[in-house]
C-alpha positions as CSV (number, residue, x, y, z in Angstrom):
1,M,0.1,0.0,0.1
2,L,1.3,3.5,-0.9
3,D,1.6,6.2,1.6
4,A,2.2,9.9,0.8
5,I,4.5,11.3,-1.8
6,S,8.1,11.0,-0.4
7,H,9.5,13.8,-2.7
8,I,9.5,14.9,-6.4
9,A,12.7,15.1,-8.2
10,L,13.4,17.9,-10.9
11,V,16.4,18.1,-13.1
12,V,17.7,21.6,-13.4
13,K,20.7,23.4,-14.6
14,N,21.3,25.4,-11.4
15,P,19.7,24.0,-8.3
16,A,20.6,26.9,-6.1
17,R,18.9,29.5,-8.5
18,T,15.6,27.4,-8.7
19,A,15.5,26.9,-5.0
20,A,16.0,30.9,-4.6
21,L,12.9,31.4,-6.9
22,F,10.9,29.2,-4.6
23,R,12.3,31.1,-1.5
24,E,11.5,34.5,-3.0
25,L,8.0,33.5,-4.0
26,F,6.8,31.4,-1.1
27,D,9.4,31.7,1.6
28,A,9.9,27.8,0.9
29,R,12.4,26.1,3.2
30,T,15.6,25.1,1.5
31,V,18.1,22.4,2.5
32,E,21.3,21.5,0.8
33,R,23.3,18.4,1.7
34,E,26.0,16.2,0.1
35,N,24.7,12.6,-0.4
36,E,26.8,9.4,0.0
37,E,28.1,9.4,-3.4
38,G,29.4,13.0,-2.9
39,H,26.6,14.8,-5.0
40,L,25.2,18.1,-3.8
41,E,21.5,17.9,-3.4
42,T,19.2,20.8,-3.1
43,F,15.7,20.3,-1.5
44,F,12.9,22.8,-1.0
45,K,9.5,22.3,0.7
46,P,6.8,24.6,-0.8
47,A,3.7,22.9,0.4
48,G,4.4,19.9,2.7
49,T,6.2,17.7,-0.1
50,W,10.0,17.9,-0.6
51,I,11.2,18.7,-4.0
52,V,14.7,17.7,-4.7
53,L,16.7,19.7,-7.3
54,V,19.1,17.6,-9.3
55,G,21.8,19.5,-11.1
56,A,22.5,18.5,-14.7
57,P,22.9,20.1,-18.2
58,V,19.4,19.7,-19.4
59,Q,17.3,21.3,-22.1
60,R,13.6,20.9,-21.5
61,V,10.7,21.6,-23.8
62,R,7.4,22.8,-22.1
63,T,4.6,20.3,-22.0
64,G,1.4,20.2,-20.3
65,D,3.1,18.3,-17.5
66,H,3.0,20.4,-14.4
67,I,2.8,20.3,-10.6
68,A,-0.2,22.0,-9.0
69,F,-0.5,23.6,-5.6
70,H,-3.9,24.4,-4.1
71,T,-3.9,27.9,-2.6
72,T,-6.1,31.0,-1.7
73,P,-7.0,33.8,-4.1
74,E,-4.9,36.2,-2.0
75,I,-1.9,33.9,-2.4
76,L,-2.5,33.6,-6.2
77,E,-2.7,37.4,-6.4
78,A,0.3,38.0,-4.3
79,T,2.5,35.5,-6.3
80,A,1.2,37.0,-9.6
81,A,2.5,40.4,-8.4
82,K,5.9,38.9,-7.4
83,L,6.3,37.2,-10.7
84,Q,5.5,40.4,-12.5
85,A,7.9,42.3,-10.4
86,M,10.6,39.7,-11.0
87,G,9.9,39.8,-14.9
88,R,8.9,36.1,-14.8
89,E,6.4,34.9,-17.3
90,F,3.0,33.4,-16.1
91,I,-0.3,32.6,-17.4
92,R,-3.7,33.2,-15.8
93,A,-6.4,30.7,-16.5
94,R,-9.9,29.6,-15.4
95,S,-11.2,33.0,-15.0
96,D,-8.3,34.0,-13.0
97,R,-8.9,31.1,-10.5
98,A,-5.5,29.6,-11.6
99,L,-2.0,30.6,-12.5
100,Y,0.7,28.8,-14.3
101,F,4.4,29.8,-14.0
102,F,7.6,28.5,-15.2
103,D,11.1,28.0,-13.4
104,Y,14.3,28.6,-15.2
105,D,14.2,25.1,-16.8
106,D,10.7,25.3,-18.3
107,H,9.2,23.2,-15.4
108,V,5.4,24.2,-15.2
109,F,3.8,24.9,-11.8
110,E,0.2,25.8,-11.2
111,L,-1.6,27.7,-8.3
112,D,-5.1,26.4,-8.2
113,T,-7.8,28.1,-6.0
114,E,-10.6,25.7,-6.9
115,S,-11.6,22.8,-4.8
116,F,-12.9,19.5,-6.3
């Protein structure tokens, strides 16, 4: 039987830069450590699940794949304002009840204010 998600791993060119984006947007807790093989790992925890950033020279193409976080309309609006001030691209959707944004490696993230 499965339990909760342990973590999500994303391959990025610069883990520190991506972690800084989430710290700035959401004050996400960030942890760096060296694993048993001597690789530097960068983790951040934006909403109760750790995301590990694995550094590698990668070129991604944007797809419909994304990670969605449920949030309040107030947090969505505050995030939109921060993204705009940072000059980061984002897309509003579903009558402004959702917002999509992208990290530096074209991973897609959604903020969703709707409940199922």
